[in-house]
C-alpha positions in Angstrom: 140.3 151.1 126.2 139.3 147.7 127.7 138.6 144.5 125.8 136.4 141.9 127.2 136.4 138.3 125.9 132.8 137.6 126.5 130.2 134.8 126.2 126.8 136.3 126.5 125.3 132.9 127.6 127.5 133.0 130.8 126.2 134.8 133.9 129.8 135.6 135.1 130.7 137.0 131.7 127.5 139.2 131.6 128.4 140.4 135.2 131.8 141.4 134.0 130.4 143.3 131.0 127.8 145.0 133.2 130.5 146.1 135.6 132.5 147.7 132.8 129.4 149.5 131.6 128.6 150.7 135.2 132.1 152.1 135.6 131.7 154.1 132.4 134.8 152.5 130.8 135.5 152.6 127.1 135.4 149.0 125.9 135.1 146.6 123.0 133.5 143.1 123.2 135.0 140.0 121.6 132.6 137.1 121.6 135.2 134.4 121.5 132.7 131.6 120.9 131.8 133.2 117.6 135.1 134.8 116.7 137.4 131.9 117.5 140.8 133.0 118.9 143.9 132.3 116.8 146.9 130.6 118.4 148.7 133.9 118.5 145.8 135.7 120.1 145.4 133.0 122.8 149.1 133.0 123.5 149.1 136.8 123.8 146.2 136.5 126.3 148.0 133.9 128.3 151.1 136.1 128.5 149.0 139.1 129.6 147.2 136.9 132.2 150.5 135.4 133.3 148.9 132.0 133.3 149.4 128.7 131.6 146.7 127.3 129.3 145.7 124.7 131.9 145.1 127.5 134.5 142.2 129.0 132.4 140.3 125.7 131.7 136.8 125.4 132.8 137.1 121.9 134.4 133.4 121.7 135.2 132.4 121.5 131.5 131.2 118.1 130.2 133.6 118.1 127.3 136.5 118.5 129.7 135.3 115.7 131.9 134.6 113.4 128.9 137.7 114.0 126.8 140.5 115.7 128.8 140.3 115.1 132.5 143.2 113.2 133.9 145.2 113.4 130.7 148.6 115.1 130.4 149.1 117.6 127.6 151.8 120.1 126.8 151.0 123.8 126.8 150.9 123.7 123.0 148.5 120.8 123.0 146.3 122.6 125.6 146.3 125.7 123.4 145.1 123.6 120.4 142.4 122.1 122.7 141.2 125.5 123.8 141.1 126.9 120.3 139.1 123.8 119.2 136.9 124.0 122.3 136.5 127.7 123.2 133.8 126.8 125.7 136.6 125.5 128.0 138.1 129.0 128.3 137.2 130.7 131.6 135.4 134.0 131.3 135.3 136.8 131.2 138.8 137.8 130.4 139.4 141.6 130.5 142.4 143.2 128.9 143.9 146.7 128.9 147.3 147.5 127.5 149.7 144.7 128.5 147.6 143.4 131.4 144.7 141.0 131.6 142.7 139.5 134.4 140.1 136.8 134.7 137.2 138.9 136.0 135.7 136.5 138.5 134.2 138.2 140.4 133.5 141.2 138.3 135.1 143.6 140.7 138.5 142.1 139.9 138.4 144.5 136.9 139.3 147.2 139.5 142.8 145.7 139.5 143.3 147.0 135.9 142.3 150.5 136.9 145.3 151.0 139.3 
């Protein structure tokens, strides 16, 4: 079973979901803009991605440029920022078992099939 953390307004996220559908994989969708991640859920995702919070930030977003660019925050502070501003989380994130990937481009999902 695959879980995709998805934003339907994002072309890259839609491409990831379509890729999963085309592969015929069993999946569930979490629209993380609606169902905000808890601190524990975000930390779990980061662990599965093997990334720090700063590594999954969408730095091209206006909110990042206006409020956060050039400032130093701890990982815990970045986690709070990401929970409060889920638009800043890169997408889609696809999870299966104990592994997760940032599915950009969508064919990165193949790495989870190995």
